[in-house]
C-alpha positions as CSV (number, residue, x, y, z in Angstrom):
1,X,0.0,0.0,0.0
2,X,1.2,3.4,-0.9
3,X,1.6,5.8,2.1
4,X,1.0,9.6,1.8
5,X,2.6,12.4,3.8
6,X,-0.6,12.6,5.8
7,X,-0.3,9.0,6.8
8,X,3.3,9.5,8.0
9,X,2.6,12.6,10.1
10,X,2.4,12.1,13.8
11,X,-0.8,12.4,15.7
12,X,-1.5,15.9,17.1
13,X,-1.5,14.7,20.7
14,X,2.2,13.5,20.3
15,X,3.3,17.1,19.6
16,X,2.1,18.5,22.8
17,X,5.0,19.0,25.3
18,X,4.6,18.5,29.0
19,X,5.2,21.5,31.3
20,X,8.5,20.0,32.5
21,X,9.7,19.8,28.9
22,X,8.7,23.3,28.1
23,X,10.5,24.6,31.2
24,X,13.6,22.7,30.3
25,X,13.6,24.2,26.7
26,X,13.1,27.7,28.1
27,X,16.1,27.3,30.4
28,X,18.3,26.1,27.6
29,X,17.2,29.0,25.4
30,X,17.9,31.5,28.2
31,X,21.4,30.1,28.8
32,X,22.2,30.1,25.1
33,X,21.4,33.8,24.9
34,X,22.7,35.0,28.4
35,X,26.1,33.4,28.3
36,X,27.4,35.0,25.1
37,X,25.8,38.3,26.1
38,X,27.6,38.2,29.5
39,X,30.9,37.5,27.7
40,X,30.5,40.5,25.5
41,X,29.5,42.8,28.3
42,X,32.1,41.7,30.9
43,X,35.2,40.8,28.8
44,X,37.5,43.8,28.2
45,X,38.1,44.8,24.6
46,X,41.4,44.1,22.9
47,X,42.5,47.7,23.5
48,X,42.1,47.2,27.3
49,X,44.0,44.0,27.2
50,X,46.8,45.8,25.3
51,X,46.7,48.7,27.8
52,X,47.5,46.4,30.7
53,X,50.8,45.3,29.0
54,X,52.0,48.8,28.2
55,X,53.8,50.8,30.9
56,X,52.3,54.0,32.2
57,X,53.3,57.4,31.0
58,X,56.3,59.1,32.6
59,X,57.0,62.8,32.4
60,X,60.8,63.4,32.5
61,X,61.8,66.6,34.3
62,X,63.9,69.3,32.5
63,X,66.8,68.3,34.7
64,X,66.8,64.7,33.5
65,X,67.6,63.9,29.9
66,X,65.0,61.5,28.5
67,X,66.2,58.0,27.6
68,X,66.1,56.9,24.0
69,X,64.3,53.6,24.2
70,X,65.1,50.8,21.7
71,X,62.4,49.6,19.4
72,X,60.9,46.8,21.5
73,X,57.3,45.9,20.7
74,X,54.4,44.8,22.9
75,X,53.3,41.2,22.1
76,X,50.0,42.0,20.3
77,X,48.4,40.9,17.1
78,X,48.0,43.6,14.4
79,X,44.3,43.9,15.1
80,X,44.9,44.3,18.9
81,X,47.6,46.9,18.2
82,X,45.2,48.9,15.9
83,X,42.5,48.7,18.6
84,X,44.9,49.9,21.2
85,X,46.3,52.7,19.1
86,X,42.8,53.9,18.1
87,X,41.9,54.1,21.8
88,X,44.8,56.4,22.6
89,X,43.7,60.1,22.2
90,X,45.7,62.8,20.6
91,X,47.4,65.2,23.0
92,X,45.6,68.3,23.9
93,X,47.0,71.7,23.1
94,X,48.9,73.1,20.1
95,X,51.1,71.2,17.8
96,X,53.5,73.9,16.6
97,X,55.6,73.4,13.4
98,X,59.3,73.0,13.8
99,X,61.7,75.8,12.8
100,X,63.3,75.5,9.3
101,X,66.7,73.7,9.3
102,X,69.6,74.7,7.1
103,X,72.6,72.3,6.8
104,X,76.1,73.7,6.8
105,X,79.3,72.0,6.1
106,X,81.5,71.0,3.2
107,X,79.9,69.6,0.0
108,X,81.0,66.0,0.8
109,X,79.3,66.2,4.2
110,X,76.1,67.6,2.7
111,X,76.0,64.8,0.2
112,X,76.4,62.2,2.9
113,X,73.7,63.9,5.0
114,X,71.3,63.9,2.0
115,X,72.0,60.2,1.3
116,X,71.4,59.2,5.0
117,X,68.2,61.2,5.2
118,X,67.0,59.8,1.8
119,X,67.7,56.3,3.0
120,X,65.6,56.8,6.1
121,X,62.8,58.2,4.1
122,X,62.5,55.5,1.4
123,X,63.2,52.5,3.7
124,X,60.8,53.7,6.4
125,X,58.0,55.3,4.3
126,X,58.4,53.7,0.9
127,X,58.2,55.7,-2.4
128,X,55.6,58.1,-0.9
129,X,56.6,61.8,-0.7
130,X,54.1,62.6,2.0
131,X,55.4,59.9,4.3
132,X,59.0,60.7,3.4
133,X,58.6,64.4,4.4
134,X,57.2,63.3,7.8
135,X,60.2,60.9,8.3
136,X,62.7,63.5,7.3
137,X,61.2,66.0,9.8
138,X,61.5,63.5,12.6
139,X,65.2,62.9,11.8
140,X,65.8,66.7,11.9
141,X,63.9,67.1,15.1
142,X,66.1,64.4,16.7
143,X,69.2,66.1,15.3
144,X,68.3,69.3,17.3
145,X,67.4,67.4,20.5
146,X,70.2,66.8,23.1
147,X,69.1,63.1,23.5
148,X,70.3,62.1,20.1
149,X,73.5,62.1,18.0
150,X,74.7,65.4,16.5
151,X,74.8,64.4,12.8
152,X,72.2,63.4,10.3
153,X,73.9,60.0,9.6
154,X,74.5,59.5,13.3
155,X,70.8,60.0,14.0
156,X,69.7,57.6,11.2
157,X,72.2,54.9,12.0
158,X,72.1,55.1,15.8
159,X,72.3,51.6,17.3
160,X,72.8,50.0,13.9
161,X,75.6,47.9,15.3
162,X,73.0,45.9,17.2
163,X,70.3,43.6,15.9
164,X,68.0,45.1,18.5
165,X,68.3,48.6,19.8
166,X,68.6,50.4,16.4
167,X,66.4,53.5,16.1
168,X,65.4,52.9,12.5
169,X,64.8,49.2,11.9
170,X,66.1,49.2,8.3
171,X,69.6,49.9,9.6
172,X,69.9,46.7,11.5
173,X,67.4,44.1,10.1
174,X,69.3,43.5,6.8
175,X,66.9,45.6,4.7
176,X,69.8,47.4,3.0
177,X,71.1,44.1,1.7
178,X,67.7,42.7,0.7
179,X,66.3,45.6,-1.3
180,X,67.3,48.6,-3.2
181,X,65.0,51.4,-4.3
182,X,64.7,52.1,-8.0
183,X,66.7,55.0,-9.5
184,X,63.6,57.1,-9.8
185,X,62.5,56.4,-6.2
186,X,66.0,57.2,-4.9
187,X,66.1,60.4,-6.8
188,X,62.7,61.5,-5.4
189,X,63.8,60.6,-1.8
190,X,67.0,62.6,-2.3
191,X,65.0,65.6,-3.5
192,X,62.8,65.5,-0.4
193,X,65.9,65.2,1.8
194,X,67.7,68.1,0.0
195,X,64.7,70.3,0.5
196,X,64.3,69.4,4.2
197,X,68.0,70.2,4.8
198,X,67.5,73.5,3.1
199,X,64.5,74.9,5.1
200,X,61.5,72.8,4.0
201,X,59.3,71.9,7.1
202,X,56.6,69.3,7.4
203,X,54.2,71.1,9.7
204,X,51.9,68.1,10.2
205,X,54.3,66.3,12.6
206,X,55.4,69.3,14.6
207,X,58.3,68.5,17.0
208,X,57.7,64.7,16.8
209,X,60.8,62.6,17.7
210,X,59.1,59.1,17.4
211,X,56.7,57.3,15.2
212,X,55.5,53.8,14.4
213,X,53.0,52.1,12.2
214,X,49.5,51.6,13.6
215,X,49.7,47.8,13.6
216,X,52.4,47.7,16.3
217,X,52.7,49.1,19.8
218,X,56.3,49.9,21.0
219,X,56.8,50.0,24.7
220,X,57.8,53.6,24.6
221,X,54.5,54.8,23.0
222,X,52.6,55.0,26.3
223,X,55.1,57.4,27.8
224,X,54.9,59.9,24.9
225,X,52.2,62.3,23.5
226,X,50.5,61.2,20.3
227,X,50.3,64.3,18.1
228,X,49.7,63.3,14.5
229,X,48.8,60.6,12.0
230,X,50.2,60.4,8.5
231,X,48.9,57.5,6.5
232,X,49.4,54.4,8.7
233,X,52.1,56.1,10.8
234,X,51.5,57.6,14.2
235,X,53.8,60.4,15.5
236,X,54.8,61.2,19.0
237,X,56.8,63.8,21.1
238,X,58.1,63.6,24.6
239,X,55.7,64.8,27.4
240,X,56.6,67.8,29.5
241,X,59.3,70.3,28.7
242,X,61.4,67.9,26.5
243,X,58.6,68.0,23.9
244,X,58.4,71.8,23.7
245,X,60.2,74.0,21.1
246,X,62.8,75.3,23.6
247,X,64.1,71.8,24.2
248,X,65.2,71.5,20.5
249,X,68.2,73.9,21.0
250,X,71.2,71.8,20.1
251,X,73.6,72.9,17.3
252,X,74.5,69.9,15.1
253,X,78.0,69.0,13.9
254,X,78.9,69.8,10.3
255,X,81.1,66.8,9.7
256,X,79.1,63.7,8.6
257,X,80.5,60.2,9.0
258,X,80.9,57.8,6.1
259,X,78.4,54.9,6.2
260,X,79.8,52.0,4.3
261,X,76.4,50.3,4.0
262,X,75.2,53.2,1.8
263,X,78.1,53.0,-0.7
264,X,76.0,51.1,-3.3
265,X,73.4,54.0,-3.2
266,X,75.7,57.0,-2.7
267,X,79.2,57.8,-4.0
268,X,79.6,60.2,-1.1
269,X,79.8,57.1,1.2
270,X,82.3,55.3,-1.0
271,X,86.1,55.8,-0.9
272,X,86.4,57.3,-4.3
273,X,83.6,59.8,-3.4
274,X,85.7,61.6,-0.8
275,X,87.1,64.9,-1.6
276,X,90.8,65.7,-1.3
277,X,91.8,66.4,2.2
278,X,88.8,64.5,3.6
279,X,90.3,62.1,6.2
280,X,87.1,60.4,7.4
281,X,87.7,57.2,5.4
282,X,86.2,54.4,7.5
283,X,86.3,51.4,5.3
284,X,86.9,50.6,1.7
285,X,83.2,50.8,1.1
286,X,83.6,50.1,-2.7
287,X,85.3,46.9,-1.9
288,X,82.4,45.9,0.3
289,X,79.9,46.8,-2.3
290,X,81.9,44.7,-4.8
291,X,82.0,41.7,-2.5
292,X,85.6,42.3,-1.4
293,X,85.1,41.3,2.2
294,X,87.5,39.6,4.6
295,X,87.8,35.8,4.4
296,X,87.2,33.6,7.5
297,X,90.0,32.0,9.3
298,X,91.1,28.7,7.8
299,X,89.2,25.8,9.5
300,X,86.9,28.3,11.3
301,X,84.2,29.4,8.8
302,X,82.4,31.6,11.4
303,X,85.5,33.5,12.6
304,X,87.2,36.5,11.0
305,X,90.5,38.0,12.0
306,X,91.2,41.4,10.3
307,X,94.1,43.9,10.3
308,X,92.8,47.4,10.5
309,X,93.7,50.1,8.1
310,X,94.8,53.2,10.1
311,X,92.6,55.4,7.9
312,X,89.4,53.5,8.8
313,X,87.0,55.1,11.2
314,X,86.2,53.0,14.2
315,X,82.5,53.9,13.9
316,X,82.1,52.0,10.7
317,X,83.7,48.7,11.9
318,X,80.3,47.2,13.0
319,X,79.1,47.7,9.4
320,X,82.2,45.8,8.1
321,X,81.7,43.1,10.6
322,X,78.0,42.6,9.8
323,X,78.7,42.6,6.1
324,X,81.5,40.0,6.6
325,X,79.3,37.8,8.7
326,X,76.5,37.9,6.2
327,X,73.6,35.6,7.2
328,X,75.6,33.5,9.7
329,X,73.5,32.9,12.9
330,X,76.8,32.7,14.8
331,X,79.8,34.8,13.9
332,X,83.0,36.3,15.5
333,X,84.7,39.2,13.9
334,X,87.9,40.6,15.5
335,X,90.4,43.2,14.4
336,X,94.0,44.2,15.4
337,X,95.9,47.4,14.7
338,X,98.9,45.8,12.9
339,X,99.5,42.8,10.8
340,X,102.1,41.5,13.2
341,X,99.5,41.4,16.0
342,X,96.8,39.7,13.9
343,X,96.6,36.0,14.8
344,X,97.1,33.4,12.1
345,X,95.3,30.6,14.0
346,X,91.8,30.4,15.5
347,X,93.2,30.0,19.1
348,X,94.1,33.3,20.7
349,X,96.9,33.9,23.1
350,X,96.5,36.2,26.1
351,X,98.7,38.8,24.4
352,X,96.6,38.7,21.3
353,X,93.4,39.2,23.3
354,X,95.0,42.2,25.1
355,X,96.0,43.9,21.8
356,X,92.6,43.3,20.1
357,X,91.3,46.7,18.9
358,X,87.7,45.7,18.0
359,X,85.4,42.7,18.4
360,X,81.9,41.8,17.1
361,X,80.0,38.7,18.3
362,X,76.7,37.5,16.9
363,X,74.9,34.6,18.5
364,X,71.3,34.6,17.4
365,X,70.5,31.4,19.3
366,X,71.1,33.2,22.6
367,X,69.9,36.7,21.4
368,X,73.4,38.2,21.5
369,X,74.6,40.8,18.9
370,X,77.2,43.3,20.1
371,X,80.2,45.3,19.0
372,X,83.0,46.3,21.4
373,X,86.0,48.6,21.0
374,X,89.3,48.6,22.8
375,X,89.0,52.0,24.4
376,X,92.7,52.3,24.9
377,X,92.9,52.3,21.1
378,X,89.6,54.0,20.2
379,X,88.1,56.4,22.6
380,X,84.3,56.0,23.0
381,X,81.8,58.4,24.5
382,X,79.7,55.5,25.6
383,X,81.8,53.4,28.0
384,X,79.4,50.4,27.7
385,X,81.0,50.0,24.2
386,X,84.4,49.4,25.7
387,X,85.9,45.9,26.1
388,X,86.5,44.7,29.6
389,X,90.2,44.6,30.1
390,X,91.8,41.8,31.9
391,X,93.9,43.1,34.8
392,X,97.6,42.8,34.1
393,X,99.1,40.9,37.0
394,X,102.5,41.9,38.3
395,X,105.2,39.3,37.7
396,X,105.9,37.3,40.8
397,X,109.1,38.3,42.5
398,X,111.9,35.8,41.9
399,X,113.6,35.2,45.3
400,X,117.2,34.1,45.0
401,X,118.2,32.2,48.1
402,X,121.5,33.4,49.6
403,X,124.5,31.2,49.0
404,X,125.2,28.5,51.6
405,X,128.6,29.0,53.2
406,X,130.1,25.8,54.7
407,X,130.9,26.3,58.3
408,X,134.6,25.4,59.3
409,X,135.0,21.9,60.7
410,X,136.0,21.7,64.3
411,X,139.5,20.5,65.0
412,X,139.9,16.7,65.0
413,X,137.1,16.1,62.6
414,X,139.0,16.3,59.3
415,X,137.7,14.1,56.6
416,X,134.1,14.3,57.8
417,X,131.8,15.6,55.0
418,X,128.9,17.8,56.1
419,X,125.7,18.7,54.2
420,X,126.4,21.8,52.2
421,X,130.1,21.2,51.5
422,X,130.7,21.7,47.8
423,X,134.1,20.1,47.5
424,X,136.2,17.5,49.2
425,X,139.9,16.9,49.2
426,X,141.0,14.2,46.8
427,X,142.0,11.9,49.6
428,X,138.5,12.2,51.0
429,X,136.8,11.6,47.6
430,X,139.0,8.5,46.6
431,X,138.1,5.2,48.1
432,X,140.8,3.2,49.9
433,X,142.8,0.7,47.8
């Protein structure tokens, strides 16, 4: 017999639920709605979670120079970082534009400064003139502030000898080796840099000395005033007096250092680009650009022993060490002032350790990346960059015992040999026949 849908449908009385069943279903429905609602109401948003991990703001007094914090990020996802950054309000009050800056110095120094500033622009902001102008203004603001180095290249490459602690990440994360801007992009960045060094001002970022992208949260951001946004970058200045125009009163140096890593981009940072009489030759940057790097020690592929050229600047030795080590996760680079002092074997003697002029050690497995100088050879303003010298122990005094003088023998004891007598008569030394 063929069944119809009507035949298969349950009887009406079977669809009626008992009061107990209805109460149970209502309770389940209430729980299903109430629990998610309670989670949404009671749980803190990602911005609040982020805020708990970021230190509180600290206003540095005018008598205390503010510390320059390394770029260390809070452990947040990009979405959490954006939520946190959006929740931080912009600082109240005016955001005055910085004063125009005009670079002095010789032509070679000006070209080096332009190259360093252009590199910061294009590697930090990309080929975007708006972002590049903002980055250039931050560099010049730092140049005038007592907490930072006194040259354009010094500001840009501050901390570049360390894998962590550099102020502009492209100087220590290998970006200069991995990527080069196009000729057109480099020319545009140089044009922005030249204008900034000759009076052009980016009013949008005021006296900002720090910035970061909106998808990260550096630890220092909570202690600064957020004053501007340019694209995806947020700009900050120090709180209190150190963020006001009178704090930016330092007069920069006119002599710019040579940055060997920029030699492929700028002739001003290569040996042949130096003008006659210019003595600041740090490294043969052209040789580095052409692959002419030191070779590792025979039998020790992760160790480099180098003899220093007296014309090299000690400030550029970390760049040479990093270029020589390449991508090695573990590497030792050591340098001596003379060829005679430079070891030929991987095992160092105490004398060779004492005469070492520079050392660089990279150990990524243990998070170590540091350059040190022998401050007896190269004076350093930051004593933490000096090698720890082993104390020279005084030579132990050599005590010569006094000569032993044989006492005369008493009468009647001739022929008796005493301890300490050096000679005997022949009759005493010859046995009886």
